[in-house]
N, C-alpha and C positions, 0 to 999 in steps of 0.2 A: 403429370400431376396424379393421374389415376394409379400409375405404378408406385408413386411415392406414398400415396395414401394406403395402398395395400401393403406395401412393406412395413409401415408403421402400424398396421392393423387398426386403421381409423375407419371401421365399418359401421354400417347403419345398425342400430339396436331396434328389433321389431317388437312392438308391445304385444303382450299375451292377449289382450282384448281385441285386437284387430283381426281382420280375415285370415283364416288359417293358411289361404294360398299365398299369403305374403311371407310365410315363414322362410321360403326359399331365398328370399332377398336379404336375409340377414348376412352381414358382412360386406355387403356392397359399399365401396368407398363413399363416404359423405363428406360434408363441408366443402363440396365442389362449388359453392357459391364464392370461394375465393378466386376461382378462374374468372368469374363475371367481374368481380371487384378489381382485379388486376387489369383486365382487358379495358374496362372503363377508364381507369386511371391512365393507362398508356395513351388511350385515344384523347382523353382530356388535355394531357400535356401537349399533344401535337396540334389539336384542332379547336379546342374551346377557348374562348377569351376568358382568362383567368382573373381579369380585373372587374369582371361582372359580379355584383353582389348576389343576384339571383342564382347564378351558377353555383356559387359558394354555398348558398342555403340548401340547394338540391344536393350537392356533393356531401355537405354535412349530414343531411338525412340518410343518404346511402351508406356512408362509412361509419356513422355513429351507431346506427342500427345494425350495421354489418358487424361492428365490433361486439355489440351485445350478443348477437346470434352466434358468433364465433366462441365467444366465452361459455355460452350455454352448451354449444356442440362439443367443445373441448372437455368440459366437466363430464358430459354424458358419455362420450366415446373413448376419451383417453384415461380420464380418472374413474370411469365406470360408475358414476354417481347418476342414478337414475332421475334424480330430481333436478339436476343441473343447477342453473341459478335459483330456481324456485319460481312459481307462478307470480306471487305477490311482488317479489324483487324485480322480476322482469317487468311487470306492468308498471311499477313505480319509475323505473329507469326509461321506459318508453314515454310515459307521461312527462317526465322532466326534459327529455330531449326534444319532444313535440312542442313544448311551451317555448323553449329557446328558439326553434325554427319559426314558430309563429310569431315571435316578438321580432325576429330578424327580418321576416318578410313584411311586417306591418310597415316599416319605413321605406320600403323599396317597390311597393306595388302601384304607386301612382295615385290619382285621384280617387279611384274606386277600390282602395285596398280592403274596405269594410263592406263592400257591396256584394250582392250575389246576383248571379244570372240564373233564372229558372228555365230549364230546357222546355222548349215548344211554346214558351210564352215570350212576346217581344217586350212588353212594357211592364213587367213585374220584376222589379230590382230591389228587394228589400236591403235596407242598411242596418248593419248590426253595430251595437255599442262595442267599445274596445274589448271589454271583459267577455262579452258574449262571442265576439270574434275569436279571441284567443281559445276559448272553450270549443268553439266549432273547428278551428284548426286542429286542436288536439284530437278531437273526435275523428277527423278526416285522416290525420297521419297514423294515429295508433289503431284505428279501425282498419285501414287499408293494410298496415303492416301484418296485423293479426289475421285478416281475411285471407291473404296470400299464403300465409303459413298454414292455415286450415286446408287451403285447397291443395297443397303439395303433398298428395297422399298416393298418387299413382305416377307411373314413369311418364314424365313429359307433360303432365296434366296441367300444372301451374305455369310452367315456363312459356308456353306459346301464348296464352292469354295475356302474360306479362308483356310479351314482345308486341302483341296487337295493341294493347293499351298504350305502351310507349310510343308506338308508331302514330297512334291516333293523337296523343298529346304533343308529339313533335309537330304535327300540322297545326294544332290549335295554338301551341306557343308561338309558332311562326306568324300565325294570322294576328294574334293578340299584340304581337311586337311590331306590327307593321300599321303605320297610321291609316293608310289608304284602305287596306283590307279590313281592318277592325271597324272603320267607319262605315264602309259599304255593307258589312255583314251585321252592323248593329251590335257589336260585342265590345267589351271594355278594352281600351288601349292600355298595354302595360309596357312602358319603356324598358328595353333590355330583354324582354321575354324571348324574342327571337332566337338569342344566343342559347337558350335552354334547349331549343329544338335540336341543336347540334349534340348536346348532351344526351337527349332521349334517343337520338340516332345511334350513339355509342352503346346505350343500352340494349337496343334492337339487335345491333351487330353482335355484341357479347352473348346475348341470350339465345340468338340462333346457333352461335358457335358452341354454346353449353348444351343445347337441345341435340346436337350431333351426338353427344355421348350419353344424354339422359333419355333418348327415345327408347321405347319398349324393344328389347328388354334392357333396362338402364344399366350402364357400366358405372355410373356415378350419380349420386343424389346431391342436390345443393345444400340441403340442411337448413338450420335456422340461420345460418350465415347469409345464405342467399334469399330466403323467403321473407325474413323480417326486413332486411335492407331493400329489396326490390318493392315490397309493398309500401314502405315508408317513402320511398323515392316516388312512387306513383301518387301517393296523397300529397306530397309537397308539390309536385309538378302541377297537379290539378288546382292547388292554391295559387300558384304563380300564373297559370293561364286564366285564372278566374272563371274556371269551368268545374267548380267543385262538385256541384250536384249532378253534373253530367257523368262524373266517375261511377255513380250508382248505375248508370246505363251502360257505359262503355266496359266498365268492369263488373257487369252484371253477374258473371259466372261466379265471382268471389262473394258477391252479396247472397247469391243463392246457397253457396256452401255454408256461409257464416249462419244464415237464417236457419238452415237445416239443423245445425247443432244447437242453436238457441231454442228452436221448437222441441227438438228431442229432449234436451236437458230439463226445460221448463215442464213438458208434459210428463216425463218420467217422475219428477219430483212431486208434481201436484196430484198425480194419480197413484202414487205409491208403487211404481215399477213398470207401468205399462208404457209402450213405445209407439210413436207414429211411423218411424222408419225402421227397417230391420237393423240397420247400423248408421251411424252418422260420423262424419259428413256424408252428404247424400251420394258421393260417388261409390261409397262402400255398400250403400243400400241397392244400387243397381248391380253391383258385383254379387250381392247375396241373392238377387233375383235370377242369376244365372248368365248375366251378360259377360262376355270375355272382356278382360281388362282393356286390350286395345280398342275394342268397339266403343267402350265407355269414354276412353280418352279422346278419340276422334270425334264423337258426337259432341262432347263438351267443347272441343275446339270449334266445331261448326257453330254451335250456339254463340260462342265468344265472337266470332267473325260477324255474325248476323247482329249481334248486340252493338258491336263497334260501328257497323254501317247505320244502324238505327240512331246511335248517338251523334254521329257526324252529320246525319240528315238534318238534325235540329238547327245547323247553321242557316238552313234556308226554309225549313217547314216550322214557322212560327207565326 
């Protein structure tokens, strides 16, 4: 795949407003998210129960957002269109697909489909009206998709947190799909959710395989093909496990990256050009402070692991 992308000159375009040290990455093969999508498809055919509706909802999220990301990458890299699909069009497509996923999930999540579990609290389980639930599902899926996309700015920075989140939700889906474990841990029982754990395992394996080539210095980038699809997948799986709010903790590194962009843009506009960070997303801020790229990456990985452990601890600390 690396050689094929190089042969067809499908290389990464580096923005002029990004760190100058990244100029040397121009031309590195992108759209490597295809490797992840292909690997997950093969694993699913062999190991996943394809009669499970929840599995299809997660697969639809992965491949519909993957198709959107591929189209955007193709326009930017092959057709040399710097705008790609366009921000508004991309967002509208994300919203439309997220609404479909939320509606599909509504009928297959059991008795607690519109209820929420609040991390660290045992007896707080708010119930959402249908319209509010669909809006919440939209926010989770689209937000997670774009958050992973924003994080994917350094070699291997996004893919290992995705792996950690997928592994965490493999456990959470398995527990939610088991009557005894869900009752013992006082979490919502979701019939069929255990099968999604197998799909999460496939994403873990595919992501680790991709990291082999994406680690610093990267031989390949995943592009929007990978980042949009994996983010949407994580958002959908969090809805399936009925641990949506926990994604803010387990996927905290994505939340931090997204908030840094929102703070930077908001402060820049409100103050007429002043900045909070030297550059956003925040991983570029630390680069501008003089930290070598590998050190920033590994430290963000460490934070991601710690946040996942904190998130999983909520199963007992409540």
